[in-house]
N, C-alpha and C positions, 0 to 999 in steps of 0.2 A: 726709396725704401728698398726696392728690389736689389739695387746695386749694393746696398749696405749689407744685406743678408746673403747675397749670392757668393760672397767670398768667405763666409764663415763656415766652420765645420759644424755638422749636426751630429750629436751623440745620440745613438739609439739606446734608450733606457727601457726597462721593463714596462714602464707606464706607457710609453709610446707604442711599444709592440702590442700591448693589450688594447690600446685605443684603435690601432689598425685592424687587429683581429676581430674586434667587436663591430666592425663596419663603420668606423669613425663616429661611434656613439660614446659619449662621456660616461664615466662611472655613475654619475647621478641619474642619467637617463636609463642605464642598464638596471640600476636598482629600482627606479620607478616602474620600468616595464615588468620586472620580476614581481613587484608588489601588486601591479595591476593584474597580472595573471593569477596570482594567489587569491586576490580578492574576487576575481571572476569565478574561479573554481569553487571557492567557499559559497558564493552566491548560488551557483548551479546546484551544489549539494543541498543547500538549505531549501531551495525551491523544489527539488526532487523529493526531499523528505516531507515537505508540506503536502505535495500532491499525493504521495503514497499514503500519508496519514488521512487525508480527506477521502481518498478512495476506499481505504480500509474501513473507516468509520461509516461511510455511506453503505458499503456492502453489508457490514455487520448490522446496521439499522434495518436494511431491507430484509435480511434473514430473520431478524427478531420480529419485525412486523408480520412477516409471513407466518412464523410460528404462532404468534398471538392470534392471528386470524383463524388459523387451523384449530387452535384450542378453543376459541370462542365459538366456531361453528360446531365443533364436537360437543361442547357443553349445551348449545342450543338443541342439538339433535337428541342428546340424552334427556334434556328437560322436556322435550316435546314427545319423547317416546318412540321416535322413528327407528332408532337402531338399537333397541333393547334386545338382549340375548334371548333367544327362545330356547326353552328347555325341552329337549326331545326325550321321550321315553322309548328306549330301544326294545322294550318287551312288546310293543304293539298296543299297549293299553294307554288310555288317556290318564294323565296324572290325577285328574279330579275324580276318577272312578274309585269307589270304595269296594270293600269285599262284598258288600251286599248287592252291588250293582253288576257283579260279574255274571256272565251267562253260566248257567248250570250245565254240567256235563250229562 
């Protein structure tokens, strides 16, 4: 077999040049490798988007729970009367004093 092909001429075609430049990988293998890389990149993007979404929703849920707890605590304090505003009379008199209770000059 070697003797038969050793005397023949080999014509270099563009297909042979491409085959050699691609590292002796056929067109089908090159296409399959390209498809593999594209699929892998799409999978990485999908997983990254999923993780971002889960992280964002978890963070949002924690913030909302914290706000609800603060509002619940504030409403408990208002209902129990702990943090009611005190009204101060700047004139030095008690608010409950009437004109008749004032000291006479």
